[in-house]
FINUNU-38064 format. One record per atom (N, C-alpha, C): residue number from 1; x, y, z. Coordinates in Angstrom, 2 decimals, always signed. Layout:
N
+-----+---------+---------+---------+
:   i :    east :   north :      up :
+-----+---------+---------+---------+
: NUM :       X :       Y :       Z :
...
+-----+---------+---------+---------+
***
This chain:
146
+-----+---------+---------+---------+
:   i :    east :   north :      up :
+-----+---------+---------+---------+
:   1 :  +98.19 :  +74.10 : +107.65 :
:   1 :  +98.16 :  +75.33 : +107.49 :
:   1 :  +96.81 :  +76.21 : +107.34 :
:   2 :  +95.82 :  +75.36 : +107.27 :
:   2 :  +94.43 :  +76.08 : +107.14 :
:   2 :  +94.19 :  +76.78 : +108.34 :
:   3 :  +94.68 :  +76.77 : +109.57 :
:   3 :  +94.49 :  +77.51 : +110.61 :
:   3 :  +95.45 :  +78.73 : +111.07 :
:   4 :  +96.41 :  +78.82 : +110.01 :
:   4 :  +97.45 :  +79.92 : +110.29 :
:   4 :  +97.50 :  +80.70 : +109.01 :
:   5 :  +97.96 :  +81.97 : +109.25 :
:   5 :  +98.10 :  +82.83 : +107.99 :
:   5 :  +99.33 :  +83.46 : +108.33 :
:   6 : +100.21 :  +83.81 : +107.17 :
:   6 : +101.56 :  +84.39 : +107.28 :
:   6 : +101.49 :  +85.89 : +107.45 :
:   7 : +102.26 :  +86.66 : +107.98 :
:   7 : +102.39 :  +87.99 : +108.12 :
:   7 : +103.61 :  +88.61 : +108.53 :
:   8 : +104.00 :  +89.89 : +108.04 :
:   8 : +105.04 :  +90.38 : +108.85 :
:   8 : +104.49 :  +91.85 : +108.79 :
:   9 : +104.56 :  +92.41 : +110.13 :
:   9 : +103.89 :  +93.72 : +110.47 :
:   9 : +104.49 :  +94.94 : +109.70 :
:  10 : +105.80 :  +94.65 : +109.18 :
:  10 : +106.44 :  +95.73 : +108.48 :
:  10 : +106.76 :  +95.58 : +107.07 :
:  11 : +106.18 :  +94.60 : +106.66 :
:  11 : +106.27 :  +94.08 : +104.87 :
:  11 : +105.96 :  +95.33 : +104.28 :
:  12 : +106.42 :  +95.63 : +103.28 :
:  12 : +106.10 :  +96.67 : +102.46 :
:  12 : +104.63 :  +96.30 : +101.90 :
:  13 : +104.55 :  +95.20 : +101.30 :
:  13 : +103.15 :  +94.82 : +100.42 :
:  13 : +102.19 :  +94.63 : +101.76 :
:  14 : +102.42 :  +93.66 : +102.52 :
:  14 : +101.20 :  +93.21 : +103.37 :
:  14 : +101.34 :  +93.49 : +104.82 :
:  15 : +102.34 :  +94.31 : +105.11 :
:  15 : +102.42 :  +94.92 : +106.54 :
:  15 : +101.36 :  +95.61 : +107.00 :
:  16 : +100.81 :  +95.30 : +108.44 :
:  16 :  +99.78 :  +96.38 : +108.76 :
:  16 : +100.08 :  +97.51 : +109.72 :
:  17 : +101.75 :  +97.36 : +109.91 :
:  17 : +102.23 :  +98.48 : +110.71 :
:  17 : +103.06 :  +99.21 : +110.00 :
:  18 : +103.27 :  +99.10 : +108.55 :
:  18 : +104.21 :  +99.81 : +107.57 :
:  18 : +103.37 : +100.96 : +107.19 :
:  19 : +103.53 : +102.16 : +107.68 :
:  19 : +102.69 : +103.16 : +107.39 :
:  19 : +103.01 : +103.87 : +105.89 :
:  20 : +104.13 : +103.45 : +105.14 :
:  20 : +104.52 : +103.66 : +103.96 :
:  20 : +104.22 : +102.62 : +102.90 :
:  21 : +103.61 : +101.58 : +103.55 :
:  21 : +103.49 : +100.44 : +102.74 :
:  21 : +102.19 : +100.38 : +101.96 :
:  22 : +101.85 :  +99.34 : +101.36 :
:  22 : +100.51 :  +99.08 : +100.62 :
:  22 :  +99.41 :  +98.29 : +101.24 :
:  23 :  +99.69 :  +97.83 : +102.42 :
:  23 :  +98.73 :  +97.07 : +103.25 :
:  23 :  +97.86 :  +96.38 : +102.43 :
:  24 :  +98.47 :  +95.31 : +101.55 :
:  24 :  +97.57 :  +94.50 : +100.79 :
:  24 :  +97.01 :  +93.58 : +101.55 :
:  25 :  +95.83 :  +92.99 : +101.25 :
:  25 :  +95.17 :  +91.73 : +101.49 :
:  25 :  +95.35 :  +90.71 : +100.49 :
:  26 :  +95.86 :  +89.79 : +100.68 :
:  26 :  +95.96 :  +88.47 :  +99.81 :
:  26 :  +95.19 :  +87.44 : +100.24 :
:  27 :  +94.03 :  +87.16 :  +99.16 :
:  27 :  +93.06 :  +86.15 :  +99.34 :
:  27 :  +93.50 :  +84.95 :  +98.71 :
:  28 :  +93.24 :  +83.89 :  +99.63 :
:  28 :  +93.63 :  +82.54 :  +99.08 :
:  28 :  +92.47 :  +81.75 :  +98.51 :
:  29 :  +92.73 :  +81.29 :  +97.16 :
:  29 :  +91.66 :  +80.42 :  +96.47 :
:  29 :  +92.37 :  +79.20 :  +96.14 :
:  30 :  +91.54 :  +78.18 :  +95.60 :
:  30 :  +91.93 :  +76.77 :  +95.65 :
:  30 :  +93.14 :  +76.83 :  +94.75 :
:  31 :  +93.35 :  +77.26 :  +93.72 :
:  31 :  +94.75 :  +77.15 :  +92.69 :
:  31 :  +95.42 :  +78.42 :  +92.70 :
:  32 :  +94.96 :  +79.54 :  +93.45 :
:  32 :  +95.86 :  +80.82 :  +93.05 :
:  32 :  +95.68 :  +81.66 :  +94.28 :
:  33 :  +96.53 :  +82.78 :  +94.35 :
:  33 :  +96.40 :  +83.88 :  +95.20 :
:  33 :  +95.77 :  +85.01 :  +94.39 :
:  34 :  +94.95 :  +86.02 :  +95.24 :
:  34 :  +94.51 :  +87.28 :  +94.59 :
:  34 :  +94.54 :  +88.35 :  +95.49 :
:  35 :  +94.75 :  +89.51 :  +94.87 :
:  35 :  +95.10 :  +90.66 :  +95.66 :
:  35 :  +94.26 :  +91.49 :  +94.86 :
:  36 :  +92.99 :  +92.41 :  +95.61 :
:  36 :  +92.55 :  +93.23 :  +95.03 :
:  36 :  +92.95 :  +94.51 :  +95.63 :
:  37 :  +93.26 :  +95.47 :  +94.88 :
:  37 :  +93.69 :  +96.93 :  +95.44 :
:  37 :  +93.51 :  +98.14 :  +94.37 :
:  38 :  +93.89 :  +99.14 :  +94.85 :
:  38 :  +94.18 : +100.30 :  +93.95 :
:  38 :  +95.37 : +100.95 :  +94.56 :
:  39 :  +96.12 : +101.46 :  +93.68 :
:  39 :  +97.60 : +101.91 :  +94.18 :
:  39 :  +97.40 : +103.64 :  +94.17 :
:  40 :  +97.85 : +104.11 :  +95.51 :
:  40 :  +97.75 : +105.48 :  +95.60 :
:  40 :  +98.57 : +106.34 :  +94.87 :
:  41 :  +98.52 : +107.63 :  +94.57 :
:  41 :  +99.38 : +108.45 :  +93.72 :
:  41 : +100.88 : +108.63 :  +94.45 :
:  42 : +101.15 : +108.24 :  +95.68 :
:  42 : +102.37 : +108.25 :  +96.23 :
:  42 : +103.37 : +107.34 :  +95.70 :
:  43 : +102.62 : +106.42 :  +94.90 :
:  43 : +103.61 : +105.43 :  +94.22 :
:  43 : +103.40 : +105.45 :  +92.77 :
:  44 : +103.48 : +106.86 :  +91.98 :
:  44 : +103.27 : +106.75 :  +90.83 :
:  44 : +104.84 : +107.25 :  +90.05 :
:  45 : +104.81 : +107.11 :  +88.80 :
:  45 : +106.07 : +107.38 :  +88.09 :
:  45 : +105.66 : +108.83 :  +87.47 :
:  46 : +105.28 : +108.54 :  +86.23 :
:  46 : +104.56 : +109.61 :  +85.40 :
:  46 : +103.27 : +109.96 :  +86.08 :
:  47 : +102.84 : +111.27 :  +85.98 :
:  47 : +101.71 : +111.65 :  +86.40 :
:  47 : +100.39 : +110.83 :  +86.25 :
:  48 :  +99.86 : +110.32 :  +87.30 :
:  48 :  +98.63 : +109.28 :  +87.13 :
:  48 :  +98.93 : +108.02 :  +86.75 :
:  49 : +100.24 : +107.72 :  +86.71 :
:  49 : +100.48 : +106.22 :  +86.39 :
:  49 : +101.24 : +105.45 :  +87.56 :
:  50 : +101.02 : +104.39 :  +87.87 :
:  50 : +101.71 : +103.60 :  +88.90 :
:  50 : +103.18 : +103.03 :  +88.32 :
:  51 : +104.09 : +103.25 :  +89.29 :
:  51 : +105.66 : +102.88 :  +89.08 :
:  51 : +105.75 : +101.71 :  +88.50 :
:  52 : +106.75 : +101.41 :  +87.60 :
:  52 : +106.75 : +100.09 :  +87.13 :
:  52 : +107.45 :  +99.23 :  +88.28 :
:  53 : +108.14 :  +99.57 :  +89.24 :
:  53 : +108.76 :  +99.07 :  +90.27 :
:  53 : +107.55 :  +98.47 :  +91.15 :
:  54 : +106.78 :  +99.22 :  +91.32 :
:  54 : +105.54 :  +98.73 :  +92.04 :
:  54 : +104.82 :  +97.56 :  +91.39 :
:  55 : +104.61 :  +97.81 :  +90.27 :
:  55 : +103.89 :  +96.84 :  +89.24 :
:  55 : +104.69 :  +95.27 :  +89.56 :
:  56 : +105.92 :  +95.43 :  +89.44 :
:  56 : +106.88 :  +94.47 :  +89.36 :
:  56 : +106.60 :  +93.91 :  +91.09 :
:  57 : +106.80 :  +94.57 :  +92.03 :
:  57 : +106.46 :  +94.18 :  +93.42 :
:  57 : +105.16 :  +93.32 :  +93.72 :
:  58 : +104.05 :  +93.97 :  +92.99 :
:  58 : +102.82 :  +93.21 :  +93.03 :
:  58 : +102.88 :  +91.91 :  +92.46 :
:  59 : +103.36 :  +91.90 :  +91.38 :
:  59 : +103.29 :  +90.58 :  +90.60 :
:  59 : +104.26 :  +89.51 :  +91.47 :
:  60 : +105.36 :  +89.96 :  +92.08 :
:  60 : +106.17 :  +89.20 :  +93.01 :
:  60 : +105.37 :  +88.73 :  +94.21 :
:  61 : +104.62 :  +89.53 :  +94.92 :
:  61 : +103.83 :  +89.46 :  +96.02 :
:  61 : +102.78 :  +88.16 :  +95.67 :
:  62 : +102.12 :  +88.44 :  +94.60 :
:  62 : +101.10 :  +87.52 :  +94.27 :
:  62 : +101.54 :  +86.05 :  +94.16 :
:  63 : +103.06 :  +86.19 :  +93.47 :
:  63 : +103.55 :  +84.84 :  +93.25 :
:  63 : +103.98 :  +84.28 :  +94.49 :
:  64 : +104.72 :  +84.95 :  +95.39 :
:  64 : +105.12 :  +84.37 :  +96.69 :
:  64 : +103.93 :  +83.77 :  +97.55 :
:  65 : +102.69 :  +84.41 :  +97.48 :
:  65 : +101.66 :  +83.89 :  +98.18 :
:  65 : +100.82 :  +82.58 :  +97.56 :
:  66 : +101.03 :  +82.56 :  +96.23 :
:  66 : +100.49 :  +81.38 :  +95.39 :
:  66 : +101.43 :  +80.19 :  +95.90 :
:  67 : +102.65 :  +80.32 :  +96.00 :
:  67 : +103.36 :  +79.29 :  +96.61 :
:  67 : +103.11 :  +79.10 :  +98.04 :
:  68 : +103.14 :  +80.16 :  +98.63 :
:  68 : +102.95 :  +79.73 : +100.33 :
:  68 : +101.38 :  +79.16 : +100.61 :
:  69 : +100.47 :  +79.33 :  +99.80 :
:  69 :  +99.26 :  +78.80 : +100.05 :
:  69 :  +99.30 :  +77.46 :  +99.57 :
:  70 : +100.31 :  +76.93 :  +98.74 :
:  70 : +100.57 :  +75.32 :  +98.65 :
:  70 : +101.46 :  +74.75 :  +99.67 :
:  71 : +101.81 :  +75.44 : +100.55 :
:  71 : +102.82 :  +75.18 : +101.79 :
:  71 : +104.02 :  +75.01 : +101.10 :
:  72 : +104.25 :  +75.79 : +100.38 :
:  72 : +105.94 :  +75.98 :  +99.69 :
:  72 : +106.47 :  +77.35 : +100.06 :
:  73 : +107.68 :  +77.38 : +100.74 :
:  73 : +108.23 :  +78.53 : +101.23 :
:  73 : +109.39 :  +78.94 : +100.03 :
:  74 : +109.42 :  +80.10 :  +99.49 :
:  74 : +110.12 :  +80.23 :  +98.31 :
:  74 : +111.06 :  +81.55 :  +98.44 :
:  75 : +111.99 :  +81.62 :  +97.69 :
:  75 : +112.60 :  +82.84 :  +97.33 :
:  75 : +112.46 :  +83.16 :  +95.98 :
:  76 : +112.49 :  +84.26 :  +95.43 :
:  76 : +112.26 :  +84.73 :  +93.93 :
:  76 : +113.98 :  +84.36 :  +93.37 :
:  77 : +113.78 :  +83.65 :  +92.40 :
:  77 : +115.13 :  +83.30 :  +91.61 :
:  77 : +115.24 :  +84.49 :  +90.45 :
:  78 : +114.11 :  +84.29 :  +89.73 :
:  78 : +114.05 :  +85.21 :  +88.50 :
:  78 : +112.57 :  +85.65 :  +88.10 :
:  79 : +112.41 :  +86.74 :  +87.64 :
:  79 : +111.16 :  +87.29 :  +87.60 :
:  79 : +111.14 :  +87.96 :  +86.08 :
:  80 : +110.36 :  +87.58 :  +85.03 :
:  80 : +110.36 :  +87.99 :  +83.98 :
:  80 : +108.87 :  +88.87 :  +83.74 :
:  81 : +109.05 :  +90.18 :  +83.57 :
:  81 : +107.74 :  +91.00 :  +83.26 :
:  81 : +107.47 :  +91.54 :  +82.10 :
:  82 : +106.05 :  +91.54 :  +81.80 :
:  82 : +105.94 :  +91.99 :  +80.49 :
:  82 : +104.74 :  +93.07 :  +80.85 :
:  83 : +105.13 :  +94.37 :  +80.41 :
:  83 : +104.09 :  +95.47 :  +80.80 :
:  83 : +103.41 :  +95.76 :  +79.37 :
:  84 : +101.86 :  +95.57 :  +79.70 :
:  84 : +101.20 :  +95.78 :  +78.48 :
:  84 : +100.59 :  +97.00 :  +78.34 :
:  85 :  +99.85 :  +97.56 :  +79.39 :
:  85 :  +99.26 :  +98.83 :  +79.47 :
:  85 :  +99.85 :  +99.66 :  +80.88 :
:  86 :  +99.73 : +100.89 :  +80.84 :
:  86 :  +99.91 : +101.61 :  +82.21 :
:  86 :  +98.91 : +101.43 :  +83.07 :
:  87 :  +99.14 : +101.27 :  +84.30 :
:  87 :  +98.07 : +101.14 :  +85.39 :
:  87 :  +97.89 : +102.54 :  +86.01 :
:  88 :  +96.91 : +102.95 :  +86.12 :
:  88 :  +96.41 : +104.45 :  +86.69 :
:  88 :  +96.52 : +104.16 :  +88.19 :
:  89 :  +96.90 : +105.33 :  +88.69 :
:  89 :  +96.99 : +105.28 :  +90.12 :
:  89 :  +95.27 : +105.43 :  +90.62 :
:  90 :  +95.14 : +104.96 :  +91.75 :
:  90 :  +93.79 : +105.00 :  +92.34 :
:  90 :  +92.68 : +104.28 :  +91.51 :
:  91 :  +92.91 : +103.33 :  +90.74 :
:  91 :  +92.27 : +102.47 :  +89.83 :
:  91 :  +92.20 : +101.02 :  +90.39 :
:  92 :  +90.75 : +100.55 :  +90.49 :
:  92 :  +90.95 :  +99.07 :  +91.08 :
:  92 :  +91.42 :  +98.03 :  +90.14 :
:  93 :  +92.43 :  +97.13 :  +90.51 :
:  93 :  +92.96 :  +96.16 :  +89.94 :
:  93 :  +93.14 :  +94.79 :  +90.77 :
:  94 :  +93.31 :  +93.83 :  +89.99 :
:  94 :  +93.46 :  +92.56 :  +90.71 :
:  94 :  +94.87 :  +92.01 :  +90.37 :
:  95 :  +95.46 :  +91.32 :  +91.01 :
:  95 :  +96.72 :  +90.56 :  +90.87 :
:  95 :  +96.44 :  +89.14 :  +91.34 :
:  96 :  +96.71 :  +88.22 :  +90.25 :
:  96 :  +96.39 :  +86.67 :  +90.36 :
:  96 :  +97.88 :  +86.04 :  +90.22 :
:  97 :  +98.07 :  +85.33 :  +91.20 :
:  97 :  +99.34 :  +84.41 :  +91.33 :
:  97 :  +99.12 :  +82.81 :  +91.21 :
:  98 :  +99.83 :  +82.08 :  +90.40 :
:  98 :  +99.70 :  +80.84 :  +90.22 :
:  98 : +100.90 :  +79.96 :  +90.27 :
:  99 : +100.99 :  +78.85 :  +90.93 :
:  99 : +102.02 :  +77.91 :  +90.69 :
:  99 : +101.78 :  +77.23 :  +89.28 :
: 100 : +102.76 :  +77.03 :  +88.72 :
: 100 : +102.64 :  +76.21 :  +87.29 :
: 100 : +103.21 :  +74.81 :  +87.45 :
: 101 : +104.53 :  +74.74 :  +87.96 :
: 101 : +105.04 :  +73.38 :  +88.00 :
: 101 : +106.35 :  +73.50 :  +88.79 :
: 102 : +106.78 :  +72.33 :  +88.98 :
: 102 : +108.06 :  +71.99 :  +89.71 :
: 102 : +108.93 :  +71.78 :  +88.52 :
: 103 : +110.33 :  +72.59 :  +88.55 :
: 103 : +111.10 :  +72.17 :  +87.48 :
: 103 : +112.29 :  +71.30 :  +87.71 :
: 104 : +112.73 :  +71.25 :  +88.93 :
: 104 : +113.46 :  +70.19 :  +89.49 :
: 104 : +113.48 :  +70.22 :  +91.09 :
: 105 : +114.43 :  +69.73 :  +91.77 :
: 105 : +114.29 :  +69.35 :  +93.17 :
: 105 : +113.57 :  +70.38 :  +93.91 :
: 106 : +114.25 :  +71.58 :  +93.67 :
: 106 : +113.81 :  +72.78 :  +94.65 :
: 106 : +113.60 :  +73.97 :  +94.08 :
: 107 : +113.17 :  +73.81 :  +92.70 :
: 107 : +112.94 :  +74.99 :  +91.47 :
: 107 : +111.75 :  +74.71 :  +91.15 :
: 108 : +110.80 :  +76.14 :  +91.24 :
: 108 : +109.47 :  +75.87 :  +90.65 :
: 108 : +109.20 :  +77.20 :  +89.74 :
: 109 : +108.25 :  +76.99 :  +89.07 :
: 109 : +107.66 :  +78.01 :  +88.28 :
: 109 : +106.27 :  +78.55 :  +88.42 :
: 110 : +106.10 :  +79.92 :  +88.06 :
: 110 : +104.78 :  +80.45 :  +88.65 :
: 110 : +104.58 :  +81.61 :  +87.88 :
: 111 : +103.25 :  +81.94 :  +87.55 :
: 111 : +102.94 :  +83.07 :  +86.78 :
: 111 : +102.07 :  +83.97 :  +87.55 :
: 112 : +101.99 :  +85.35 :  +87.26 :
: 112 : +101.10 :  +86.17 :  +87.75 :
: 112 : +100.54 :  +87.24 :  +86.62 :
: 113 :  +99.54 :  +87.77 :  +86.94 :
: 113 :  +98.99 :  +89.06 :  +85.99 :
: 113 :  +98.20 :  +89.78 :  +86.82 :
: 114 :  +98.36 :  +91.11 :  +86.22 :
: 114 :  +97.35 :  +92.29 :  +86.68 :
: 114 :  +96.44 :  +92.66 :  +85.73 :
: 115 :  +95.24 :  +92.65 :  +86.21 :
: 115 :  +94.08 :  +93.01 :  +85.21 :
: 115 :  +93.03 :  +93.82 :  +85.92 :
: 116 :  +92.12 :  +94.30 :  +85.41 :
: 116 :  +91.02 :  +95.03 :  +86.15 :
: 116 :  +89.73 :  +94.12 :  +86.06 :
: 117 :  +88.46 :  +94.81 :  +86.27 :
: 117 :  +87.17 :  +94.13 :  +86.29 :
: 117 :  +86.93 :  +93.68 :  +84.93 :
: 118 :  +87.20 :  +94.42 :  +83.90 :
: 118 :  +86.80 :  +94.31 :  +82.49 :
: 118 :  +87.74 :  +93.29 :  +81.97 :
: 119 :  +88.75 :  +92.64 :  +82.62 :
: 119 :  +89.53 :  +91.69 :  +82.15 :
: 119 :  +90.68 :  +92.30 :  +81.21 :
: 120 :  +90.82 :  +93.53 :  +81.34 :
: 120 :  +91.94 :  +94.29 :  +80.76 :
: 120 :  +93.24 :  +93.77 :  +81.30 :
: 121 :  +94.29 :  +93.38 :  +80.45 :
: 121 :  +95.51 :  +92.80 :  +81.03 :
: 121 :  +96.53 :  +94.12 :  +81.07 :
: 122 :  +96.99 :  +94.40 :  +82.21 :
: 122 :  +98.15 :  +95.45 :  +82.41 :
: 122 :  +99.51 :  +95.01 :  +82.30 :
: 123 :  +99.77 :  +93.89 :  +83.00 :
: 123 : +101.09 :  +93.25 :  +82.95 :
: 123 : +101.06 :  +91.66 :  +83.46 :
: 124 : +102.01 :  +91.00 :  +83.03 :
: 124 : +102.12 :  +89.62 :  +83.41 :
: 124 : +103.64 :  +89.22 :  +83.79 :
: 125 : +103.69 :  +88.32 :  +84.59 :
: 125 : +105.31 :  +88.16 :  +84.89 :
: 125 : +105.00 :  +86.18 :  +84.88 :
: 126 : +106.26 :  +85.76 :  +84.68 :
: 126 : +106.62 :  +84.49 :  +85.01 :
: 126 : +107.70 :  +84.51 :  +85.83 :
: 127 : +108.00 :  +83.60 :  +86.72 :
: 127 : +108.95 :  +83.48 :  +87.59 :
: 127 : +109.63 :  +82.15 :  +88.03 :
: 128 : +110.79 :  +82.12 :  +88.30 :
: 128 : +111.11 :  +80.93 :  +88.93 :
: 128 : +111.51 :  +81.08 :  +90.53 :
: 129 : +111.31 :  +80.19 :  +91.28 :
: 129 : +111.37 :  +80.34 :  +92.68 :
: 129 : +112.05 :  +78.97 :  +93.41 :
: 130 : +113.03 :  +79.44 :  +94.34 :
: 130 : +113.57 :  +78.42 :  +94.98 :
: 130 : +112.76 :  +78.04 :  +96.20 :
: 131 : +112.67 :  +76.70 :  +96.29 :
: 131 : +111.87 :  +76.37 :  +97.66 :
: 131 : +112.90 :  +75.98 :  +98.61 :
: 132 : +112.80 :  +76.69 :  +99.97 :
: 132 : +113.55 :  +76.65 : +101.13 :
: 132 : +112.94 :  +75.86 : +102.36 :
: 133 : +113.23 :  +74.76 : +102.56 :
: 133 : +112.71 :  +74.08 : +103.77 :
: 133 : +113.16 :  +74.68 : +105.07 :
: 134 : +114.31 :  +75.53 : +104.96 :
: 134 : +114.74 :  +76.10 : +106.18 :
: 134 : +113.81 :  +77.38 : +106.39 :
: 135 : +113.30 :  +78.02 : +105.41 :
: 135 : +112.74 :  +79.30 : +105.49 :
: 135 : +111.43 :  +79.12 : +106.33 :
: 136 : +110.76 :  +77.97 : +106.21 :
: 136 : +109.45 :  +77.78 : +107.13 :
: 136 : +109.80 :  +77.81 : +108.70 :
: 137 : +110.97 :  +77.31 : +109.10 :
: 137 : +111.32 :  +77.43 : +110.29 :
: 137 : +111.61 :  +78.96 : +110.74 :
: 138 : +112.47 :  +79.63 : +109.86 :
: 138 : +112.64 :  +80.84 : +110.06 :
: 138 : +111.42 :  +82.02 : +110.23 :
: 139 : +110.39 :  +81.52 : +109.40 :
: 139 : +109.17 :  +82.45 : +109.32 :
: 139 : +108.24 :  +82.09 : +110.49 :
: 140 : +108.27 :  +80.85 : +111.05 :
: 140 : +107.53 :  +80.49 : +112.14 :
: 140 : +106.98 :  +81.55 : +113.09 :
: 141 : +107.67 :  +82.59 : +113.27 :
: 141 : +107.25 :  +83.59 : +114.29 :
: 141 : +106.48 :  +84.36 : +113.47 :
: 142 : +106.23 :  +84.31 : +112.45 :
: 142 : +105.19 :  +85.27 : +111.60 :
: 142 : +104.03 :  +84.76 : +111.08 :
: 143 : +103.61 :  +83.73 : +112.05 :
: 143 : +102.31 :  +82.97 : +111.69 :
: 143 : +101.25 :  +83.55 : +112.94 :
: 144 :  +99.90 :  +83.76 : +112.42 :
: 144 :  +98.94 :  +83.92 : +113.31 :
: 144 :  +97.84 :  +83.04 : +113.31 :
: 145 :  +97.25 :  +82.49 : +114.23 :
: 145 :  +96.09 :  +81.95 : +114.36 :
: 145 :  +94.88 :  +82.52 : +113.65 :
: 146 :  +94.19 :  +81.68 : +112.77 :
: 146 :  +92.84 :  +82.41 : +112.13 :
: 146 :  +91.77 :  +82.23 : +112.90 :
+-----+---------+---------+---------+
***
């Protein structure tokens, strides 16, 4: 997989052609995925605060990519999120996703967290993900050579 990367042009998180999306770039690291971004005010809830649904979406996205970077194609089964602090809009944050362990045949667990350059923790999540062997074939059209 080192010569291919995943994309969907219209994905809300990583799609390059979704004009209402976040256009996130997800970095591959040895043991985790990493997203560096700031969320614009279009996605706020209370004035100056990023909407909790967007925070949840960011955590889920980082987790999906953490599995993908380990050549695992997954669907989210359960996501448990803890919000620690409000994330300000237009504020630089990082979202890290990691695969923790395999629970059984096709069920995995992962964790993700949102923090800033000073290591302030804003939110974290643990999740269960179903592995799908069929999903890889369905997503094959969404790969580009690097």
